[in-house]
Backbone as CSV, one residue per row, in Angstrom:
resi,resn,N_x,N_y,N_z,CA_x,CA_y,CA_z,C_x,C_y,C_z
1,MET,17.993,20.329,14.617,19.436,20.229,14.872,19.824,21.236,15.947
2,PRO,20.614,20.836,16.951,21.038,21.780,17.993,21.772,22.968,17.388
3,GLU,21.421,24.171,17.846,22.009,25.381,17.279,23.516,25.425,17.461
4,GLU,24.039,24.855,18.571,25.473,24.967,18.842,26.340,24.167,17.882
5,ILE,25.775,23.167,17.216,26.590,22.400,16.271,26.175,22.651,14.829
6,ARG,25.172,23.481,14.623,24.697,23.726,13.271,25.793,24.263,12.353
7,PRO,26.574,25.283,12.754,27.625,25.793,11.853,28.670,24.728,11.512
8,GLU,29.103,23.972,12.532,30.107,22.942,12.273,29.557,21.852,11.349
9,PHE,28.306,21.496,11.538,27.710,20.461,10.700,27.648,20.924,9.245
10,GLN,27.290,22.176,9.056,27.240,22.709,7.697,28.636,22.747,7.077
11,GLU,29.645,23.041,7.902,31.007,23.050,7.388,31.456,21.656,6.979
12,ILE,31.052,20.650,7.747,31.392,19.271,7.388,30.795,18.922,6.032
13,ARG,29.549,19.287,5.846,28.912,19.013,4.560,29.658,19.699,3.432
14,ALA,30.013,20.965,3.649,30.705,21.709,2.600,32.073,21.106,2.310
15,THR,32.779,20.674,3.367,34.112,20.101,3.179,34.054,18.784,2.432
16,LEU,33.082,17.940,2.800,32.962,16.644,2.149,32.557,16.777,0.688
17,GLU,31.889,17.862,0.361,31.441,18.041,-1.010,32.548,18.580,-1.922
18,GLN,33.641,19.010,-1.332,34.760,19.502,-2.134,35.483,18.335,-2.805
19,SER,36.124,18.621,-3.887,36.872,17.598,-4.618,38.030,17.076,-3.783
20,ALA,38.221,15.755,-3.802,39.323,15.152,-3.046,40.678,15.592,-3.588
21,GLU,40.701,16.012,-4.842,41.956,16.455,-5.429,42.397,17.812,-4.879
22,ARG,41.448,18.587,-4.399,41.780,19.929,-3.895,42.048,19.919,-2.398
23,TYR,41.470,18.941,-1.686,41.617,18.936,-0.232,42.151,17.594,0.241
24,SER,43.116,17.651,1.114,43.564,16.473,1.833,43.104,16.616,3.275
25,PHE,42.231,15.702,3.721,41.660,15.826,5.055,42.746,15.878,6.139
26,ALA,43.849,15.163,5.906,44.901,15.111,6.932,45.583,16.468,7.099
27,ARG,45.579,17.298,6.043,46.269,18.577,6.106,45.331,19.770,6.121
28,ASN,44.069,19.539,5.997,43.103,20.618,5.928,42.820,21.152,7.336
29,PRO,43.148,22.416,7.630,42.918,22.945,8.979,41.439,23.000,9.355
30,ARG,40.575,23.212,8.345,39.144,23.234,8.646,38.700,21.874,9.184
31,TRP,39.162,20.806,8.532,38.806,19.461,8.964,39.345,19.161,10.350
32,THR,40.565,19.582,10.617,41.167,19.352,11.930,40.367,20.049,13.022
33,ARG,39.944,21.275,12.742,39.169,22.025,13.726,37.802,21.391,13.953
34,LEU,37.199,20.929,12.893,35.887,20.316,13.027,35.948,19.010,13.801
35,CYS,37.050,18.275,13.644,37.181,16.994,14.340,37.209,17.162,15.849
36,ALA,37.510,18.358,16.316,37.537,18.596,17.756,36.149,18.433,18.365
37,ARG,35.117,18.602,17.554,33.746,18.450,18.050,33.067,17.230,17.429
38,GLN,33.865,16.289,16.943,33.300,15.167,16.220,32.362,14.315,17.073
39,ASP,32.691,14.132,18.347,31.836,13.301,19.187,30.424,13.879,19.278
40,GLU,30.351,15.188,19.458,29.055,15.849,19.580,28.281,15.794,18.260
41,ILE,29.015,16.013,17.174,28.368,16.016,15.862,27.908,14.617,15.486
42,PHE,28.752,13.631,15.699,28.393,12.263,15.343,27.273,11.724,16.223
43,ALA,27.195,12.229,17.453,26.088,11.846,18.320,24.769,12.315,17.720
44,TYR,24.784,13.516,17.151,23.576,14.008,16.495,23.243,13.162,15.272
45,VAL,24.283,12.788,14.513,24.059,11.957,13.334,23.451,10.620,13.735
46,ARG,23.950,10.026,14.812,23.394,8.759,15.271,21.937,8.928,15.713
47,GLU,21.637,10.034,16.356,20.261,10.310,16.785,19.345,10.475,15.575
48,LEU,19.834,11.199,14.566,19.047,11.393,13.353,18.804,10.059,12.650
49,ARG,19.836,9.234,12.587,19.696,7.919,11.949,18.675,7.063,12.687
50,ALA,18.695,7.136,14.012,17.749,6.340,14.802,16.311,6.789,14.544
51,LYS,16.108,8.094,14.345,14.764,8.600,14.074,14.252,8.131,12.709
52,LEU,15.169,8.019,11.750,14.773,7.707,10.381,14.777,6.209,10.071
53,MET,15.351,5.414,10.947,15.443,3.980,10.684,14.076,3.314,10.839
54,PRO,13.534,2.680,9.805,12.228,2.014,9.923,12.279,0.869,10.939
55,ARG,11.178,0.670,11.625,11.029,-0.443,12.570,10.214,-1.573,11.956
56,TYR,10.097,-1.585,10.667,9.303,-2.613,9.994,10.056,-3.070,8.749
57,ARG,9.631,-4.203,8.204,10.298,-4.774,7.037,9.983,-3.981,5.778
58,PHE,10.967,-3.977,4.878,10.781,-3.271,3.619,9.601,-3.875,2.856
59,GLY,8.712,-3.003,2.386,7.532,-3.453,1.672,6.289,-3.507,2.529
60,SER,6.456,-3.443,3.866,5.296,-3.440,4.747,4.434,-2.216,4.481
61,LYS,5.082,-1.106,4.181,4.394,0.084,3.702,4.871,0.354,2.283
62,ARG,4.117,1.142,1.575,4.479,1.425,0.186,5.823,2.148,0.140
63,PRO,6.812,1.587,-0.529,8.144,2.217,-0.572,8.188,3.383,-1.549
64,ILE,8.962,4.388,-1.192,9.196,5.540,-2.055,10.702,5.670,-2.236
65,LEU,11.163,5.640,-3.463,12.584,5.700,-3.764,12.973,7.144,-4.081
66,SER,14.032,7.623,-3.432,14.466,9.007,-3.640,15.947,9.138,-3.328
67,ASN,16.638,9.928,-4.114,18.050,10.229,-3.864,18.231,11.545,-3.115
68,THR,17.143,12.234,-2.830,17.241,13.552,-2.189,16.621,13.578,-0.790
69,TYR,15.983,12.485,-0.371,15.273,12.471,0.913,16.236,12.667,2.083
70,TYR,17.243,11.809,2.188,18.181,11.913,3.310,19.021,13.188,3.255
71,PRO,19.547,13.587,2.103,20.274,14.863,2.057,19.422,16.045,2.501
72,ALA,18.133,16.031,2.149,17.261,17.144,2.553,17.112,17.210,4.062
73,LEU,16.997,16.040,4.702,16.803,16.019,6.154,18.077,16.326,6.920
74,SER,19.230,16.262,6.261,20.488,16.578,6.947,20.924,18.016,6.722
75,GLN,20.080,18.825,6.096,20.393,20.238,5.922,20.438,20.929,7.285
76,GLY,21.265,21.954,7.372,21.449,22.619,8.655,20.217,23.289,9.204
77,HIS,19.292,23.697,8.353,18.104,24.413,8.824,16.908,23.486,9.017
78,VAL,17.133,22.159,8.976,16.039,21.191,9.087,16.097,20.482,10.433
79,ASP,14.963,20.365,11.088,14.837,19.585,12.316,13.894,18.412,12.055
80,VAL,14.306,17.227,12.465,13.464,16.040,12.348,12.845,15.765,13.720
81,VAL,11.538,15.939,13.816,10.829,15.765,15.081,9.869,14.584,14.918
82,THR,10.066,13.552,15.703,9.226,12.362,15.620,8.238,12.254,16.777
83,GLU,8.301,13.174,17.700,7.376,13.156,18.832,5.957,13.418,18.353
84,GLY,4.999,12.776,18.951,3.605,12.939,18.549,3.104,14.357,18.763
85,ILE,2.135,14.758,17.950,1.550,16.091,18.029,0.350,16.062,18.961
86,GLN,0.332,16.982,19.894,-0.799,17.090,20.818,-1.899,17.959,20.241
87,ARG,-1.497,19.100,19.669,-2.488,20.017,19.086,-1.773,21.032,18.203
88,VAL,-2.569,21.746,17.422,-2.075,22.857,16.622,-2.651,24.135,17.206
89,ASP,-1.765,25.010,17.615,-2.175,26.267,18.263,-1.813,27.427,17.344
90,GLY,-2.758,27.800,16.492,-2.477,28.864,15.526,-1.404,28.427,14.542
91,GLY,-0.292,29.141,14.537,0.827,28.795,13.672,1.883,27.998,14.391
92,THR,1.492,27.297,15.451,2.442,26.543,16.264,1.962,25.110,16.445
93,ILE,2.855,24.168,16.237,2.583,22.763,16.552,3.074,22.495,17.969
94,VAL,2.197,21.990,18.802,2.545,21.679,20.189,2.655,20.161,20.307
95,CYS,3.841,19.678,20.676,4.070,18.239,20.797,3.592,17.729,22.159
96,ARG,3.569,16.430,22.304,3.025,15.821,23.510,3.814,16.177,24.762
97,ARG,5.100,16.397,24.608,5.926,16.749,25.765,6.011,18.254,25.985
98,GLY,5.243,19.025,25.233,5.184,20.456,25.446,6.034,21.290,24.513
99,ALA,6.904,20.681,23.732,7.744,21.447,22.807,6.856,22.131,21.771
100,ARG,7.222,23.370,21.402,6.445,24.156,20.457,7.302,24.448,19.224
101,HIS,6.699,24.301,18.053,7.420,24.521,16.796,6.596,25.446,15.915
102,GLU,7.167,26.619,15.606,6.495,27.570,14.742,6.546,27.070,13.301
103,VAL,5.409,27.104,12.619,5.328,26.647,11.233,4.493,27.627,10.423
104,ASP,4.703,27.607,9.113,3.848,28.400,8.233,3.031,27.519,7.300
105,THR,3.388,26.237,7.209,2.643,25.305,6.362,2.597,23.944,7.051
106,ILE,1.447,23.307,7.042,1.283,21.961,7.580,0.747,21.066,6.466
107,ILE,1.472,19.994,6.177,1.049,19.030,5.174,0.671,17.741,5.897
108,THR,-0.556,17.311,5.743,-1.008,16.099,6.433,-1.190,14.967,5.429
109,ALA,-0.885,13.742,5.870,-1.095,12.546,5.057,-2.232,11.767,5.690
110,ILE,-3.380,11.713,5.022,-4.571,11.109,5.620,-4.701,9.629,5.278
111,VAL,-3.761,9.084,4.506,-3.703,7.676,4.099,-4.985,7.247,3.378
112,TYR,-5.024,5.959,3.033,-6.163,5.399,2.314,-7.238,4.924,3.282
113,ARG,-8.459,4.917,2.780,-9.561,4.236,3.469,-10.103,3.200,2.495
114,TYR,-9.201,2.325,2.059,-9.482,1.390,0.971,-10.631,0.458,1.298
115,SER,-10.752,0.055,2.547,-11.793,-0.901,2.932,-13.089,-0.211,3.331
116,ARG,-13.136,1.107,3.238,-14.315,1.841,3.692,-14.865,2.741,2.581
117,SER,-14.769,2.283,1.344,-15.301,3.044,0.218,-16.800,3.199,0.358
118,LEU,-17.300,4.410,0.144,-18.736,4.653,0.247,-19.502,4.011,-0.903
119,LEU,-18.811,3.717,-2.004,-19.479,3.130,-3.159,-20.082,1.761,-2.836
120,VAL,-19.405,0.977,-1.986,-19.899,-0.373,-1.699,-21.231,-0.346,-0.963
121,ASN,-21.572,0.765,-0.357,-22.851,0.864,0.343,-24.006,1.202,-0.599
122,ARG,-23.697,1.387,-1.869,-24.731,1.708,-2.857,-25.032,0.521,-3.782
123,VAL,-24.266,-0.548,-3.636,-24.459,-1.738,-4.469,-25.195,-2.782,-3.633
124,VAL,-26.382,-3.187,-4.099,-27.233,-4.114,-3.340,-27.305,-5.449,-4.072
125,GLY,-27.117,-6.540,-3.320,-27.095,-7.863,-3.908,-28.452,-8.537,-3.961
126,ARG,-28.434,-9.809,-4.325,-29.656,-10.579,-4.529,-30.494,-10.688,-3.258
127,GLU,-29.854,-10.764,-2.097,-30.576,-10.939,-0.837,-30.887,-9.628,-0.131
128,GLY,-30.647,-8.511,-0.799,-30.970,-7.214,-0.216,-29.867,-6.605,0.627
129,ARG,-28.731,-7.269,0.719,-27.595,-6.727,1.481,-26.683,-5.953,0.555
130,THR,-26.112,-4.881,1.083,-25.167,-4.112,0.282,-23.826,-4.833,0.242
131,LEU,-23.008,-4.441,-0.704,-21.665,-5.019,-0.795,-20.849,-4.664,0.443
132,GLY,-21.086,-3.478,0.983,-20.381,-3.086,2.205,-20.741,-3.963,3.379
133,GLU,-22.014,-4.296,3.514,-22.448,-5.188,4.594,-21.881,-6.588,4.407
134,THR,-21.814,-7.041,3.180,-21.281,-8.379,2.900,-19.803,-8.454,3.230
135,TRP,-19.060,-7.453,2.837,-17.614,-7.449,3.067,-17.248,-7.082,4.503
136,ASN,-18.062,-6.252,5.148,-17.818,-5.854,6.539,-16.389,-5.331,6.731
137,GLN,-15.997,-4.400,5.872,-14.704,-3.714,5.935,-13.513,-4.645,5.733
138,SER,-13.751,-5.809,5.139,-12.670,-6.716,4.764,-13.028,-7.324,3.410
139,PRO,-12.791,-6.579,2.329,-13.236,-7.005,0.996,-12.703,-8.374,0.603
140,ARG,-13.570,-9.138,-0.078,-13.217,-10.500,-0.497,-13.815,-10.790,-1.877
141,PRO,-13.147,-10.445,-2.959,-13.631,-10.809,-4.297,-12.926,-12.056,-4.828
142,TYR,-13.562,-12.727,-5.767,-12.980,-13.894,-6.432,-12.202,-13.426,-7.659
143,LEU,-10.902,-13.748,-7.689,-10.015,-13.276,-8.745,-10.131,-11.770,-8.937
144,GLY,-10.472,-11.088,-7.848,-10.603,-9.646,-7.914,-11.747,-9.176,-8.778
145,THR,-12.733,-10.033,-9.055,-13.732,-9.669,-10.067,-15.169,-9.918,-9.644
146,THR,-15.492,-11.080,-9.056,-16.886,-11.416,-8.763,-17.067,-11.752,-7.293
147,VAL,-18.327,-11.642,-6.830,-18.673,-11.884,-5.426,-19.979,-12.678,-5.386
148,PRO,-20.067,-13.768,-4.620,-21.333,-14.502,-4.529,-22.423,-13.631,-3.917
149,GLY,-23.642,-13.800,-4.419,-24.753,-12.981,-3.951,-24.970,-11.737,-4.784
150,PHE,-24.050,-11.495,-5.737,-24.153,-10.312,-6.595,-24.057,-10.750,-8.060
151,PRO,-25.147,-11.326,-8.575,-25.114,-11.867,-9.942,-24.868,-10.781,-10.986
152,ASN,-24.161,-11.188,-12.049,-23.878,-10.319,-13.191,-23.088,-9.060,-12.801
153,MET,-22.408,-9.112,-11.676,-21.594,-7.970,-11.262,-20.119,-8.306,-11.452
154,PHE,-19.421,-7.441,-12.154,-17.985,-7.596,-12.355,-17.287,-6.347,-11.808
155,ILE,-16.206,-6.560,-11.093,-15.447,-5.459,-10.498,-14.084,-5.388,-11.176
156,LEU,-13.620,-4.192,-11.422,-12.287,-3.988,-11.977,-11.412,-3.274,-10.953
157,LEU,-10.197,-3.747,-10.813,-9.192,-3.178,-9.910,-9.658,-3.145,-8.456
158,PRO,-10.217,-4.223,-7.952,-10.656,-4.261,-6.569,-9.561,-4.823,-5.667
159,PRO,-9.870,-5.078,-4.394,-8.905,-5.686,-3.468,-8.423,-7.060,-3.931
160,ASN,-7.224,-7.408,-3.458,-6.578,-8.699,-3.752,-6.362,-8.926,-5.244
161,SER,-6.271,-7.832,-6.009,-6.056,-7.980,-7.444,-4.766,-7.333,-7.906
162,ILE,-4.135,-6.542,-7.047,-2.942,-5.801,-7.435,-1.783,-6.216,-6.541
163,GLY,-0.677,-6.549,-7.137,0.531,-6.818,-6.379,1.493,-5.660,-6.542
164,ILE,2.774,-5.929,-6.373,3.771,-4.885,-6.605,4.089,-4.898,-8.099
165,ASN,3.204,-4.292,-8.850,3.314,-4.350,-10.301,2.525,-3.199,-10.906
166,SER,2.406,-3.206,-12.227,1.667,-2.176,-12.936,0.161,-2.382,-12.779
167,VAL,-0.540,-1.300,-12.489,-2.000,-1.348,-12.426,-2.570,-1.717,-13.799
168,ILE,-1.930,-1.258,-14.849,-2.402,-1.553,-16.207,-2.375,-3.056,-16.458
169,PHE,-1.324,-3.719,-16.000,-1.220,-5.173,-16.182,-2.381,-5.878,-15.503
170,SER,-2.708,-5.463,-14.277,-3.818,-6.085,-13.549,-5.144,-5.828,-14.246
171,LEU,-5.339,-4.606,-14.717,-6.582,-4.272,-15.411,-6.742,-5.089,-16.687
172,GLU,-5.657,-5.259,-17.414,-5.722,-6.046,-18.645,-6.172,-7.477,-18.357
173,SER,-5.650,-8.063,-17.274,-6.022,-9.431,-16.919,-7.502,-9.520,-16.582
174,GLN,-7.999,-8.570,-15.804,-9.395,-8.611,-15.393,-10.341,-8.325,-16.547
175,ILE,-9.972,-7.381,-17.393,-10.821,-7.073,-18.546,-10.930,-8.291,-19.464
176,ALA,-9.819,-9.003,-19.647,-9.851,-10.213,-20.467,-10.805,-11.244,-19.861
177,TYR,-10.799,-11.378,-18.531,-11.681,-12.329,-17.851,-13.148,-11.929,-18.031
178,VAL,-13.437,-10.648,-17.854,-14.808,-10.169,-17.979,-15.301,-10.313,-19.420
179,MET,-14.472,-9.973,-20.374,-14.888,-10.083,-21.775,-15.162,-11.530,-22.162
180,ASP,-14.345,-12.465,-21.662,-14.597,-13.874,-21.960,-15.879,-14.339,-21.284
181,ALA,-16.173,-13.789,-20.093,-17.433,-14.127,-19.414,-18.624,-13.658,-20.247
182,LEU,-18.551,-12.459,-20.781,-19.652,-11.933,-21.595,-19.820,-12.735,-22.881
183,ARG,-18.707,-13.130,-23.491,-18.796,-13.951,-24.699,-19.409,-15.327,-24.381
184,THR,-19.034,-15.884,-23.227,-19.582,-17.182,-22.815,-21.085,-17.088,-22.572
185,MET,-21.514,-16.028,-21.922,-22.940,-15.831,-21.663,-23.715,-15.705,-22.973
186,GLU,-23.160,-14.958,-23.904,-23.834,-14.786,-25.187,-23.888,-16.096,-25.974
187,ARG,-22.800,-16.841,-25.936,-22.714,-18.088,-26.700,-23.719,-19.126,-26.193
188,HIS,-23.924,-19.182,-24.873,-24.801,-20.193,-24.274,-26.194,-19.648,-23.929
189,GLY,-26.462,-18.426,-24.258,-27.762,-17.860,-23.935,-27.980,-17.672,-22.449
190,ILE,-26.911,-17.431,-21.710,-26.996,-17.259,-20.246,-27.478,-15.853,-19.931
191,THR,-28.451,-15.767,-19.044,-28.965,-14.460,-18.642,-28.446,-14.002,-17.283
192,ARG,-27.965,-14.961,-16.500,-27.443,-14.581,-15.164,-26.369,-15.558,-14.741
193,ILE,-25.294,-15.017,-14.195,-24.255,-15.850,-13.598,-23.984,-15.352,-12.182
194,GLU,-23.677,-16.291,-11.315,-23.353,-15.934,-9.929,-22.317,-16.921,-9.406
195,LEU,-21.284,-16.414,-8.801,-20.196,-17.243,-8.297,-20.691,-18.215,-7.233
196,GLN,-20.244,-19.458,-7.319,-20.604,-20.454,-6.318,-19.893,-20.152,-4.993
197,PRO,-20.595,-20.254,-3.862,-19.969,-19.985,-2.559,-18.753,-20.863,-2.291
198,GLU,-18.780,-22.113,-2.763,-17.658,-23.015,-2.517,-16.403,-22.534,-3.251
199,ALA,-16.560,-22.105,-4.505,-15.422,-21.593,-5.269,-14.868,-20.335,-4.624
200,PHE,-15.775,-19.519,-4.136,-15.369,-18.279,-3.458,-14.568,-18.594,-2.194
201,ALA,-15.083,-19.514,-1.378,-14.417,-19.858,-0.112,-13.030,-20.440,-0.367
202,ASP,-12.898,-21.291,-1.379,-11.595,-21.882,-1.702,-10.590,-20.806,-2.107
203,HIS,-11.041,-19.864,-2.909,-10.142,-18.810,-3.378,-9.681,-17.919,-2.231
204,ILE,-10.602,-17.517,-1.364,-10.250,-16.649,-0.240,-9.321,-17.371,0.731
205,ALA,-9.582,-18.661,0.957,-8.709,-19.438,1.840,-7.292,-19.505,1.272
206,GLU,-7.185,-19.642,-0.047,-5.861,-19.669,-0.674,-5.150,-18.330,-0.511
207,CYS,-5.869,-17.226,-0.728,-5.269,-15.894,-0.559,-4.795,-15.679,0.873
208,ASP,-5.614,-16.067,1.843,-5.247,-15.898,3.247,-4.045,-16.773,3.606
209,ARG,-4.019,-17.987,3.076,-2.895,-18.880,3.364,-1.589,-18.322,2.800
210,ARG,-1.638,-17.833,1.581,-0.421,-17.312,0.952,0.009,-15.986,1.562
211,SER,-0.906,-15.285,2.200,-0.566,-14.016,2.844,0.074,-14.210,4.205
212,THR,-0.191,-15.340,4.842,0.325,-15.592,6.181,1.851,-15.563,6.194
213,GLY,2.411,-14.764,7.081,3.858,-14.649,7.195,4.489,-13.723,6.178
214,SER,3.683,-13.110,5.323,4.226,-12.203,4.312,4.556,-10.848,4.924
215,VAL,5.210,-10.021,4.132,5.589,-8.692,4.611,4.353,-7.842,4.884
216,TRP,3.217,-8.168,4.248,2.014,-7.355,4.435,1.284,-7.692,5.721
217,THR,1.380,-8.926,6.186,0.687,-9.312,7.419,1.615,-9.382,8.621
218,ASP,2.907,-9.616,8.388,3.861,-9.754,9.489,5.094,-8.886,9.278
219,GLY,4.894,-7.730,8.653,6.017,-6.856,8.365,6.366,-5.893,9.476
220,GLY,5.545,-5.847,10.527,5.872,-4.985,11.654,5.211,-3.628,11.625
221,CYS,4.240,-3.416,10.746,3.573,-2.121,10.720,2.106,-2.324,10.371
222,LYS,1.324,-1.279,10.515,-0.089,-1.296,10.143,-0.262,-0.406,8.920
223,ALA,-0.428,-1.021,7.769,-0.625,-0.292,6.528,-2.058,-0.472,6.057
224,TYR,-2.423,0.216,4.987,-3.794,0.107,4.497,-4.055,-1.232,3.832
225,TYR,-3.031,-2.056,3.696,-3.192,-3.366,3.079,-4.034,-4.323,3.925
226,THR,-4.114,-4.103,5.216,-4.758,-5.059,6.112,-5.976,-4.448,6.799
227,ASP,-6.912,-5.333,7.189,-8.091,-4.858,7.904,-7.801,-4.775,9.399
228,ASP,-8.821,-4.518,10.188,-8.626,-4.344,11.633,-8.165,-5.620,12.323
229,GLU,-8.377,-6.769,11.682,-7.950,-8.049,12.248,-6.584,-8.482,11.725
230,GLY,-5.970,-7.664,10.889,-4.648,-7.997,10.364,-4.681,-8.828,9.097
231,ARG,-5.848,-9.013,8.506,-5.961,-9.792,7.271,-5.591,-8.933,6.062
232,ASN,-4.786,-9.487,5.172,-4.425,-8.798,3.943,-5.573,-8.901,2.950
233,TYR,-6.272,-7.818,2.747,-7.379,-7.815,1.800,-7.046,-7.024,0.536
234,ALA,-5.929,-6.342,0.509,-5.655,-5.400,-0.582,-4.689,-5.936,-1.627
235,ILE,-3.615,-6.584,-1.197,-2.533,-6.955,-2.109,-2.675,-8.403,-2.549
236,HIS,-2.439,-8.642,-3.829,-2.432,-10.019,-4.320,-1.187,-10.735,-3.804
237,PRO,-1.338,-11.840,-3.065,-0.190,-12.504,-2.435,0.542,-13.454,-3.374
238,GLY,1.063,-12.928,-4.438,1.783,-13.766,-5.390,2.146,-12.979,-6.628
239,PHE,2.730,-13.665,-7.599,3.106,-13.017,-8.848,1.862,-12.736,-9.680
240,GLU,1.827,-11.575,-10.293,0.682,-11.222,-11.131,0.589,-12.101,-12.367
241,SER,1.703,-12.695,-12.779,1.664,-13.599,-13.932,0.751,-14.794,-13.652
242,GLY,0.711,-15.248,-12.391,-0.175,-16.341,-12.028,-1.632,-15.954,-12.152
243,ASP,-1.968,-14.744,-11.716,-3.340,-14.275,-11.841,-3.731,-14.089,-13.301
244,ARG,-2.799,-13.629,-14.109,-3.114,-13.458,-15.529,-3.400,-14.816,-16.170
245,TRP,-2.658,-15.828,-15.769,-2.880,-17.162,-16.313,-4.254,-17.683,-15.914
246,ARG,-4.634,-17.468,-14.658,-5.922,-17.953,-14.182,-7.076,-17.165,-14.794
247,ALA,-6.841,-15.915,-15.136,-7.906,-15.072,-15.681,-7.953,-15.094,-17.203
248,ARG,-7.128,-15.935,-17.810,-7.073,-15.951,-19.278,-8.373,-16.471,-19.880
249,ARG,-9.130,-17.260,-19.090,-10.349,-17.875,-19.584,-11.396,-17.886,-18.472
250,PHE,-12.619,-17.534,-18.807,-13.708,-17.532,-17.836,-14.043,-18.967,-17.424
251,ASP,-14.010,-19.243,-16.115,-14.227,-20.601,-15.604,-15.700,-20.810,-15.249
252,LEU,-16.491,-21.122,-16.252,-17.943,-21.229,-16.103,-18.354,-22.256,-15.047
253,ALA,-17.555,-23.320,-14.867,-17.925,-24.379,-13.929,-17.999,-23.881,-12.487
254,ARG,-17.417,-22.752,-12.189,-17.427,-22.218,-10.820,-18.621,-21.292,-10.571
255,TYR,-19.524,-21.215,-11.528,-20.633,-20.276,-11.411,-21.976,-20.994,-11.493
256,MET,-22.958,-20.434,-10.802,-24.352,-20.836,-10.961,-24.934,-19.972,-12.070
257,VAL,-25.697,-20.605,-12.959,-26.161,-19.870,-14.129,-27.657,-20.030,-14.314
258,ALA,-28.227,-19.080,-15.004,-29.617,-19.161,-15.462,-29.595,-18.819,-16.936
259,ALA,-30.264,-19.650,-17.729,-30.226,-19.464,-19.174,-31.628,-19.534,-19.738
260,ALA,-31.727,-19.126,-20.986,-33.001,-19.260,-21.693,-33.393,-20.735,-21.738
261,GLU,-34.673,-21.018,-21.717,-35.153,-22.390,-21.577,-34.605,-23.318,-22.656
262,HIS,-34.534,-22.852,-23.899,-34.092,-23.734,-24.981,-32.598,-24.040,-24.923
263,ASP,-31.852,-23.278,-24.074,-30.409,-23.536,-23.951,-30.070,-24.289,-22.667
264,ALA,-31.040,-24.501,-21.801,-30.756,-25.062,-20.476,-30.170,-26.467,-20.594
265,GLU,-30.741,-27.323,-21.481,-30.256,-28.690,-21.585,-28.835,-28.750,-22.112
266,ALA,-28.516,-27.933,-23.109,-27.177,-27.906,-23.678,-26.171,-27.373,-22.664
267,LEU,-26.593,-26.383,-21.881,-25.697,-25.805,-20.876,-25.389,-26.813,-19.781
268,ALA,-26.406,-27.573,-19.363,-26.184,-28.574,-18.314,-25.227,-29.641,-18.764
269,ALA,-25.233,-29.960,-20.043,-24.335,-30.977,-20.575,-22.910,-30.472,-20.623
């Protein structure tokens, strides 16, 4: 905030916070005096608003709700600087245009690396490829749980399984699906299950179709929800109630199976 208007701005805040019963703006000399510099002060307010106004649709990035965010940034001792940082020189932040700002604490937000988890490079599938190589930084699970080429592997809380909802709700749906799969395997004597590539392709195509034009793919920003090509791999593109309905029962017909010899004929039927 410019130093020359800082005192007046603080006075405006103090005046507005007073009870309307005690002050009449039309008769208050403090208000009259402050109005003499209103153009300069309001110009700063407009500049501050322009800095804080998002250039993307609501929901494109994870929203944070707060009643203290804007009041904190309008405090007289606070400066909102949106210019990019060139370097940190000791206790000074140097911006790209050369402006220097003395600081005693720097808080950095390193965001998610959701598509680059090191764990996927430790899981090896039937053909000798890791899950990371298969996904190639754009995860694609079926119902957020299984992947072709990785038999008997179940994933919990992976990409395309969580919407704007409770994580617990999503986990409950997936756990129910996995438990029914295990019961089905035990009931039929199945020793291995693997998702059919056709079922996988249909599911991914549906997710991509429903994501097209959504706030996550066309919201005007680059969030961790999308890969380098702009594909939404993280968020479930629909109501979680639909996923819970689909995961209520293990769909054995979409899987390739191997069973004990004496159960093979019954399973095929």
